[in-house]
N, C-alpha and C positions, 0 to 999 in steps of 0.2 A: 689301155685296158681299164674298165670301171672298177670301182672299189667293191670288195666282197662284203655283203651285208650279212648280219647275224639273223637267223631265222627267228621270227616272232614267237613261234611255238617253243623254241629252245630257250628263249629268255624266261619263259614262265615255268619250264620244267626242270632246268638244270642250274647249278651254281658251281663256280670254280673255287677250290680252296687255294690258300696261299702257296701250297706246294704243287699246284697244278692238277690235283685230282678232281674228278667230277662227282658232285653230290646230287642225289635225287630223292624224291619221296616215293615209297612203294605204292602200288596200285591197290585196289579193292577197299577204298576207305570213303567212298562218296555216298552210295545209297544201298538199300537192301541190307543194312547192317544187322538186322534182327536174325537173319538166317545164316550169318557167318559166325564161326567159332570165336570165342573171346580171345584165344591165343593169336589168331590171325589179326584181329583188330588191334591188339596190344602191340604186336610186332610191326604193324604198319604205321604206328605213331612216329617212330623215329626215322630220320633220314638215313640213307645208306650211301656208301661209296661205290661207284661203278667199277666193274672189272676193267683192267688195263686195255684189253682188246677192244671192248666197246667204247671206252673213254676216248681212245685215239680216233675212232670214227666220228664220234660226236664233236670233238674239237676240230677235226679237219673239215667236216661238211656243214655243221650247224653253227658253231661258235668260233669262227676263225680268228676273230679279233678279241676274244675273251668277252666277259660280261661286265 
């Protein structure tokens, strides 16, 4: 059976913490920023930790070997 590869898109979008949680950056921060509220832009600056249900799927299907 061949080795499982990490998806290239997942390498760019997710990071694993030391405790195994999945971190990601929120969306809505690339273009058309003038029309978006200041609160939305401010909250999109920081990274967030993914919910456990979604994190299990990301680890299983996209980053099986970690990053």
